C-alpha positions as CSV (number, residue, x, y, z in Angstrom):
1,M,0.0,0.0,0.0
2,N,1.2,3.5,-0.7
3,W,1.2,5.8,2.3
4,E,0.9,9.6,2.6
5,V,2.7,11.4,5.4
6,V,0.9,14.3,7.2
7,I,2.9,16.7,9.3
8,G,2.2,19.8,11.3
9,L,4.6,21.8,13.5
10,E,4.3,23.6,16.8
11,T,7.3,25.8,17.3
12,H,8.2,27.5,20.6
13,V,10.1,30.7,19.9
14,Q,11.7,32.5,22.9
15,L,11.2,36.2,22.5
16,T,14.2,38.6,22.8
17,T,13.0,40.5,25.8
18,A,15.4,41.2,28.7
19,S,12.8,40.2,31.3
20,K,10.1,37.6,31.6
21,I,6.6,37.8,30.2
22,F,4.9,38.5,33.5
23,S,7.7,39.6,35.9
24,G,10.9,41.6,35.9
25,S,13.2,38.6,36.3
26,S,16.0,38.3,33.8
27,T,15.9,35.9,30.8
28,A,19.7,35.7,30.4
29,F,20.9,32.2,29.7
30,G,23.4,30.2,31.9
31,A,22.7,31.6,35.4
32,A,23.0,29.3,38.4
33,P,19.8,27.3,39.0
34,N,16.9,29.2,40.6
35,T,18.7,32.5,40.7
36,Q,16.4,34.2,38.2
37,A,13.0,33.4,39.6
38,S,10.9,36.1,41.3
39,V,7.9,35.7,43.6
40,V,5.7,35.9,40.5
41,D,7.6,33.1,38.7
42,L,7.4,31.0,41.9
43,A,3.6,31.6,42.2
44,M,3.8,33.0,45.8
45,P,0.4,34.0,47.3
46,G,-0.6,37.5,46.4
47,A,2.0,37.9,43.6
48,L,0.2,39.1,40.4
49,P,1.5,38.9,36.8
50,V,2.0,42.1,34.8
51,M,2.2,41.8,31.0
52,N,5.6,42.6,29.3
53,K,4.9,45.1,26.5
54,G,8.0,44.0,24.5
55,A,6.6,40.5,24.2
56,A,3.4,41.8,22.7
57,E,5.2,44.0,20.3
58,R,7.3,41.1,19.0
59,A,4.2,39.0,18.5
60,V,2.6,41.7,16.5
61,K,5.7,42.1,14.4
62,F,5.7,38.4,13.6
63,G,2.0,38.6,12.6
64,L,2.6,41.5,10.3
65,A,5.5,39.6,8.6
66,I,3.4,36.6,7.8
67,G,0.3,38.5,6.6
68,A,-1.8,37.2,9.5
69,N,-4.8,38.7,11.3
70,I,-3.7,40.6,14.4
71,N,-6.3,40.4,17.1
72,R,-6.2,43.8,18.6
73,R,-7.9,42.4,21.7
74,S,-6.6,39.0,22.9
75,I,-7.2,36.9,26.0
76,F,-4.9,35.1,28.4
77,A,-6.0,31.7,29.7
78,R,-4.9,29.2,32.3
79,K,-3.8,25.8,30.9
80,N,-4.1,23.5,33.8
81,Y,-1.7,20.5,34.3
82,F,0.6,19.3,37.1
83,Y,4.3,18.8,36.8
84,P,7.2,19.6,39.3
85,D,8.6,22.3,37.1
86,L,5.3,24.2,36.8
87,P,5.0,26.1,40.1
88,K,1.5,27.5,39.7
89,G,-0.1,24.2,38.6
90,Y,-1.1,25.9,35.4
91,Q,0.6,27.7,32.5
92,I,-0.6,31.2,31.4
93,S,-1.2,30.9,27.7
94,Q,-3.7,32.0,25.0
95,F,-6.5,29.7,23.8
96,E,-9.7,30.9,22.2
97,T,-8.4,34.3,21.2
98,P,-4.7,34.4,20.3
99,I,-2.9,37.5,19.4
100,V,-2.1,36.2,15.8
101,Q,-4.3,34.1,13.6
102,G,-3.8,32.8,10.0
103,G,-1.0,33.9,7.7
104,G,1.7,31.6,6.4
105,L,5.2,31.2,5.0
106,T,6.4,30.3,1.5
107,I,9.1,27.6,1.6
108,T,11.6,26.7,-1.2
109,L,12.3,23.0,-1.7
110,D,15.5,21.3,-2.9
111,D,14.2,21.1,-6.5
112,G,13.5,24.8,-6.6
113,S,9.7,24.5,-6.2
114,T,7.8,26.5,-3.6
115,K,5.0,25.7,-1.3
116,F,2.8,27.9,0.9
117,I,2.6,26.6,4.5
118,E,-0.6,27.9,6.2
119,L,-0.4,28.9,9.9
120,T,-3.2,28.3,12.3
121,R,-2.1,30.7,15.0
122,A,0.7,32.2,17.0
123,H,0.0,32.8,20.7
124,L,1.9,34.2,23.6
125,E,2.6,32.1,26.7
126,E,5.0,31.6,29.5
127,D,7.6,28.8,29.6
128,A,7.8,26.2,32.3
129,G,10.8,25.5,34.4
130,K,13.2,22.6,33.8
131,S,13.5,19.2,35.4
132,V,17.1,18.1,35.9
133,H,17.8,14.4,36.0
134,E,21.4,13.8,35.1
135,Q,23.0,15.5,38.1
136,F,21.4,13.4,40.8
137,D,21.2,9.7,41.8
138,H,17.6,8.5,42.1
139,E,16.4,12.1,42.3
140,S,15.4,14.9,40.1
141,G,16.1,18.6,40.5
142,V,14.0,21.6,39.4
143,D,15.4,24.7,37.9
144,L,12.9,27.5,37.7
145,N,15.1,30.1,35.8
146,R,13.1,29.4,32.6
147,A,9.7,29.6,34.4
148,G,7.9,32.7,32.9
149,T,10.3,33.1,29.9
150,P,8.2,34.7,27.1
151,L,7.3,32.4,24.3
152,L,5.5,32.7,21.0
153,E,4.0,29.3,20.1
154,I,3.6,29.2,16.3
155,V,1.3,26.4,15.0
156,T,0.9,25.3,11.4
157,E,-2.0,23.5,9.6
158,P,-1.2,19.8,8.9
159,V,-0.2,20.6,5.3
160,M,3.4,19.2,5.1
161,R,3.8,15.9,3.3
162,S,7.4,14.9,3.9
163,G,10.2,15.4,6.3
164,K,12.0,17.6,3.8
165,E,9.0,20.0,3.7
166,A,9.0,20.1,7.5
167,I,12.7,20.9,7.6
168,A,12.4,23.6,4.9
169,Y,9.5,25.2,6.9
170,A,11.4,25.1,10.2
171,K,14.5,26.6,8.6
172,A,12.4,29.4,6.9
173,L,10.7,30.2,10.2
174,H,14.1,30.1,12.0
175,N,15.4,32.6,9.4
176,L,12.3,34.9,9.7
177,V,12.3,35.2,13.5
178,R,16.0,36.0,13.5
179,Y,15.5,38.4,10.6
180,L,12.8,40.2,12.6
181,D,15.1,40.2,15.7
182,I,12.3,38.8,17.8
183,C,14.3,35.6,18.7
184,D,18.0,34.8,18.7
185,G,17.3,31.4,17.2
186,N,19.8,29.6,19.5
187,M,18.5,26.0,19.3
188,Q,21.2,24.6,21.7
189,E,20.0,27.0,24.5
190,G,16.3,26.2,23.8
191,S,15.4,29.5,22.2
192,F,13.8,27.7,19.2
193,R,12.2,24.3,19.8
194,C,9.9,22.3,17.5
195,D,7.2,19.8,18.3
196,V,6.4,17.7,15.2
197,N,3.0,16.1,14.8
198,V,3.3,13.1,12.5
199,S,0.6,10.7,11.1
200,V,0.2,8.5,8.0
201,R,-2.8,7.5,5.9
202,P,-3.4,5.5,2.8
203,M,-2.8,7.5,-0.3
204,G,-6.1,9.1,-1.4
205,Q,-7.8,8.9,2.0
206,K,-9.3,12.1,3.2
207,E,-9.4,11.4,6.9
208,F,-6.2,12.0,8.9
209,G,-4.5,9.1,10.7
210,T,-3.8,9.1,14.4
211,R,-1.0,11.5,15.2
212,R,1.9,11.2,17.5
213,E,3.7,14.4,18.7
214,I,7.6,14.4,18.8
215,K,8.5,16.9,21.5
216,N,11.3,19.4,21.9
217,L,13.5,18.8,18.8
218,N,16.3,21.4,18.9
219,S,18.2,20.7,15.7
220,F,17.2,20.3,12.1
221,K,19.3,17.1,11.8
222,F,17.5,15.4,14.7
223,M,14.2,16.6,13.4
224,Q,14.8,14.9,10.0
225,Q,16.0,11.7,11.8
226,A,13.0,11.7,14.2
227,I,10.4,12.2,11.4
228,D,12.0,9.5,9.2
229,Y,12.0,7.0,12.1
230,E,8.4,7.8,13.2
231,V,7.0,7.5,9.7
232,R,8.6,4.1,9.2
233,W,7.5,3.0,12.7
234,Q,3.8,4.0,12.2
235,I,3.6,2.3,8.7
236,E,5.1,-0.9,10.1
237,Q,2.6,-0.9,13.1
238,I,-0.4,-0.4,10.8
239,E,0.8,-3.0,8.3
240,D,1.2,-5.5,11.2
241,G,-2.4,-5.0,12.1
242,K,-1.8,-2.7,15.1
243,K,-3.4,0.6,15.9
244,I,-1.6,3.9,16.5
245,V,-2.4,5.4,19.9
246,Q,-2.2,9.2,20.1
247,A,0.8,10.0,22.2
248,T,3.6,12.4,23.0
249,V,7.0,10.9,22.2
250,L,10.6,11.8,22.7
251,F,13.5,11.3,20.2
252,N,16.7,9.7,21.3
253,P,19.5,10.9,19.1
254,D,21.9,8.2,20.3
255,T,19.6,5.3,19.1
256,G,17.8,7.3,16.4
257,E,14.5,6.1,17.7
258,T,11.3,7.7,19.2
259,R,9.7,6.4,22.4
260,A,6.3,7.1,23.9
261,M,6.4,9.4,27.0
262,R,2.7,9.8,27.7
263,T,-0.7,9.6,26.0
264,K,-1.4,12.8,24.2
265,E,-3.8,15.3,25.9
266,D,-6.5,17.2,24.1
267,A,-7.5,20.8,24.8
268,M,-10.4,19.6,27.1
269,D,-7.9,17.8,29.3
270,Y,-6.2,21.2,30.2
271,R,-9.5,22.8,31.4
272,Y,-8.7,26.1,29.8
273,F,-10.4,29.2,31.3
274,P,-9.7,33.0,31.1
275,D,-7.0,34.1,33.6
276,P,-8.8,36.3,36.2
277,D,-5.5,38.0,37.1
278,L,-4.8,39.4,33.6
279,P,-7.0,41.8,31.7
280,P,-7.4,41.4,27.9
281,L,-4.3,42.4,26.0
282,V,-5.3,45.4,23.8
283,I,-3.1,46.7,21.0
284,D,-4.2,50.3,20.4
285,D,-3.8,52.2,17.2
286,A,-0.8,54.2,18.3
287,M,1.1,51.0,19.3
288,F,0.0,49.1,16.2
289,D,1.1,52.0,13.9
290,R,4.5,52.3,15.7
291,I,5.2,48.6,15.3
292,K,4.2,48.6,11.7
293,A,6.5,51.6,11.0
294,S,9.4,49.8,12.6
295,M,9.1,46.7,10.4
296,P,12.3,45.9,8.4
297,E,12.2,45.2,4.7
298,L,11.1,41.6,4.4
299,P,13.0,38.9,2.5
300,E,10.6,38.6,-0.4
301,S,10.6,42.4,-1.0
302,K,14.4,42.5,-0.6
303,C,14.9,39.7,-3.1
304,A,12.8,41.5,-5.7
305,R,14.8,44.7,-5.0
306,Y,18.2,42.9,-5.5
307,M,17.0,41.6,-8.8
308,N,15.8,45.0,-10.0
309,E,18.4,47.3,-8.5
310,F,21.5,45.1,-8.7
311,K,20.5,42.9,-11.7
312,L,21.2,39.7,-9.7
313,S,19.7,36.4,-10.8
314,E,16.7,35.2,-8.7
315,Y,18.8,32.4,-7.3
316,D,21.5,34.7,-6.1
317,A,19.1,37.4,-4.9
318,R,17.1,34.8,-2.8
319,L,20.3,33.4,-1.2
320,L,21.5,36.9,-0.2
321,S,18.1,38.2,1.1
322,Q,16.8,35.3,3.2
323,D,19.1,35.8,6.1
324,R,19.3,39.3,7.7
325,A,23.1,39.0,8.6
326,T,23.9,37.9,5.0
327,S,21.9,40.7,3.4
328,E,23.5,43.3,5.7
329,F,27.0,42.0,4.8
330,F,26.1,42.2,1.1
331,E,24.6,45.7,1.3
332,T,27.5,47.0,3.4
333,A,30.0,45.8,0.8
334,V,27.9,47.2,-2.1
335,N,27.6,50.6,-0.3
336,A,31.5,50.7,-0.2
337,K,31.3,51.1,-4.0
338,A,31.9,47.5,-4.9
339,D,30.2,45.9,-7.9
340,P,27.1,44.1,-6.7
341,K,27.4,41.1,-9.0
342,L,31.1,40.6,-8.1
343,V,30.3,40.9,-4.4
344,A,27.5,38.3,-4.8
345,N,29.9,35.9,-6.7
346,W,32.5,36.2,-4.0
347,M,30.1,35.9,-1.1
348,L,28.3,32.9,-2.5
349,G,31.5,31.3,-3.8
350,E,34.8,31.6,-2.0
351,L,33.5,33.2,1.2
352,S,30.6,30.8,1.6
353,A,33.0,27.8,1.0
354,S,35.3,29.1,3.8
355,L,32.4,29.6,6.2
356,N,31.0,26.1,5.4
357,R,34.4,24.4,5.8
358,E,34.8,25.8,9.3
359,E,31.1,25.6,10.2
360,K,30.9,29.4,10.8
361,T,28.0,31.8,10.3
362,I,28.4,35.0,8.4
363,E,28.5,36.9,11.7
364,Q,31.6,34.9,12.7
365,S,33.4,35.6,9.4
366,P,36.9,37.0,10.1
367,I,36.6,38.9,6.8
368,R,34.6,42.1,7.1
369,P,32.2,43.5,4.4
370,S,34.6,46.5,3.8
371,Q,37.5,44.1,3.2
372,L,35.6,42.0,0.7
373,A,34.4,45.2,-1.0
374,K,38.0,46.5,-1.4
375,L,39.1,43.0,-2.7
376,V,36.3,43.1,-5.3
377,I,37.2,46.6,-6.3
378,R,40.9,45.6,-6.8
379,V,39.7,42.6,-9.0
380,A,37.5,45.0,-11.0
381,D,40.3,47.6,-11.6
382,G,42.8,45.0,-12.6
383,T,45.1,45.2,-9.6
384,L,44.3,41.6,-8.7
385,N,43.5,38.6,-10.9
386,N,41.2,35.9,-9.5
387,K,44.1,33.6,-8.4
388,K,45.8,36.3,-6.4
389,A,42.5,37.6,-5.0
390,K,41.9,34.1,-3.6
391,E,45.3,34.1,-2.0
392,L,44.5,37.5,-0.4
393,L,41.1,36.1,0.8
394,D,43.0,33.1,2.4
395,H,45.4,35.4,4.0
396,L,42.7,37.6,5.5
397,W,40.9,34.5,6.7
398,T,43.8,32.9,8.6
399,A,45.3,36.2,9.8
400,P,42.4,38.7,10.1
401,P,43.8,42.2,10.3
402,I,41.5,43.3,13.0
403,A,42.7,43.7,16.6
404,A,39.7,43.4,18.9
405,T,39.5,45.2,22.2
406,F,36.6,44.9,24.6
407,N,34.4,47.2,26.7
408,M,33.0,45.6,29.7
409,T,29.7,46.9,31.0
410,L,28.5,45.9,34.4
411,P,24.8,46.2,35.2
412,A,23.6,47.6,38.5
413,P,24.2,45.0,41.2
414,T,20.6,45.1,42.3
415,F,19.6,43.3,39.2
416,G,21.9,40.4,39.8
417,L,22.7,39.9,36.1
418,A,26.0,38.6,34.7
419,A,28.4,41.1,33.1
420,T,28.0,41.6,29.4
421,V,31.1,41.9,27.2
422,A,30.7,43.9,24.0
423,P,33.5,43.8,21.4
424,R,34.9,47.1,20.0
425,Q,36.9,46.6,16.8
426,T,39.8,48.9,15.9
427,E,40.5,50.2,12.4
428,E,41.2,47.5,9.8
429,T,44.6,47.1,8.1
430,D,44.4,48.5,4.6
431,I,43.9,45.9,1.8
432,D,46.3,47.7,-0.5
433,D,49.1,47.4,2.2
434,V,48.6,43.6,2.2
435,I,48.6,43.4,-1.6
436,E,51.9,45.4,-1.7
437,A,53.5,43.5,1.2
438,K,52.7,40.1,-0.2
439,G,53.5,41.0,-3.8
440,L,50.0,40.1,-5.1
441,K,49.6,42.9,-7.6
442,Q,48.8,41.7,-11.1
443,I,51.2,42.3,-13.9
444,S,49.3,44.2,-16.6
445,D,52.3,45.9,-18.4
446,V,52.2,44.5,-22.0
447,G,55.9,44.7,-22.4
448,A,56.7,42.7,-19.3
449,I,54.1,40.1,-20.2
450,E,55.4,39.8,-23.7
451,K,58.9,39.2,-22.5
452,I,57.7,36.2,-20.3
453,V,55.6,34.9,-23.3
454,D,58.7,35.0,-25.6
455,E,60.8,33.1,-23.0
456,V,58.2,30.4,-22.6
457,L,57.6,30.0,-26.4
458,A,61.4,29.6,-26.9
459,K,61.2,26.5,-24.7
460,S,57.9,25.1,-26.0
461,S,58.6,23.7,-29.5
462,A,56.6,20.6,-28.9
463,Q,53.5,22.5,-27.7
464,I,53.8,24.9,-30.6
465,A,53.9,21.9,-33.0
466,D,50.8,20.4,-31.4
467,Y,48.9,23.7,-31.6
468,K,49.7,24.1,-35.3
469,S,48.5,20.5,-35.9
470,G,45.1,21.5,-34.5
471,K,45.4,20.5,-30.9
472,E,43.7,23.4,-29.1
473,K,44.7,22.1,-25.6
474,A,48.3,23.0,-26.5
475,L,47.3,26.6,-26.3
476,M,46.1,26.3,-22.7
477,S,49.2,24.4,-21.8
478,I,51.4,27.3,-23.0
479,V,49.2,29.9,-21.2
480,G,49.5,27.8,-18.1
481,M,53.3,27.9,-18.4
482,V,53.3,31.6,-18.8
483,M,51.2,32.1,-15.7
484,K,53.5,29.8,-13.8
485,A,56.6,31.7,-15.0
486,S,54.9,35.0,-13.8
487,A,54.2,33.4,-10.4
488,G,50.5,33.8,-11.2
489,K,50.7,37.6,-11.4
490,A,50.3,38.1,-15.1
491,N,46.9,39.3,-16.4
492,P,45.3,36.1,-17.8
493,A,43.4,37.8,-20.5
494,Q,46.5,39.6,-21.8
495,V,48.5,36.4,-21.7
496,N,45.9,34.5,-23.7
497,E,45.7,37.3,-26.3
498,L,49.5,37.6,-26.7
499,V,50.1,33.8,-26.9
500,K,47.4,33.5,-29.6
501,K,48.8,36.5,-31.5
502,K,52.4,35.1,-31.6
503,L,51.3,31.5,-32.5
504,S,49.3,32.8,-35.4
């Protein structure tokens, strides 16, 4: 039997506010256990929640970016369940009236095709604490530092039909929330966590199969492995005559398998009701207009502009516009008077290869936009040929000419926050100085190149004979010898022209 996979995602996005959603406690990562939990987070009697305005602003920003309906009046509810890391015995979330409804994201698949992924909703809620099992024998600890951390839970319709589509959506969403600067996207620290609902059904059947939810996947690699395993497991169970039971499951990356954690609850099990301690969240006109005015240029619009303004191909424009850090790097280089097409070629070629080789992001690149711009300018004006430009890039990569110093800013001690360290970069070493010092400058003097060509031709009787007998490869052999004799500095176009002229 042919089977169809049905997938929907629920993604918990930690918002980039400095404090929690209903208290003034810090959201900084890495503090000692239970040092960032206030009386509100601990649910002490009489402690009342107060809404974090920044969290609401970020939710609205996301809704605008995906073309969703923004509910200007939304309601907070209590989601009731009992677990050691949930101090109140309920989680404050949104149920019947979330702040964002509808909208969607367009994803691009490996074959270049696109698909629109419809979103059901995005609602604000607080995170729970964290149970710690590894550090204790026969006991568990509870760390409440995360309790009350602001989350935006983003829910899709069940419209994805393969693991690849799910991964493409998750990556597109990850790019977007970072692009909007509403989430840092750090999956290792739990800032971006995906729950994947997976079911299978016979091809052509309209009714959905019974779904199982894979919880808290924090890497795209593990997500793909978990979906692949779960799909195979469900198909095997059904074909063996067994029924799928709705459940919440965990993925073990060491074994590559999923295992059931508990039967899956439905909304009625949580006994939702409006939170009496929180009034409705109202986004007034002034706030809405201010958020709308602060929206950055979105990737789709930026891609179209790159194609129109810089004459880039759709493929290059899309790659350069989907990630905010990449687009800022590109535009900074172009604003330094470098040719946009050459900047795109070098960013998507040599620079991208170096970043991938060392598993670095564009933010971690030792080469700055201004340096790449100057390199590109020197290629365009004939100072460097491509070979020497690559040597220069390699030199800048391994010995970056930036000396970094640091400013240390200590927050007021009453907040109890860790010190933050902000880098301050000094002036870059001039690219022209490096070109001169390393002797990378291209030889473009016709007389000097002609002298090298004559010396090579005098020693290349066999290659000349081959060329005159119709073997075109002999020409490239001679050009290669000239380039070698010039230590790679000769202008390749001039060498090719001179060799052809003398051979004819």
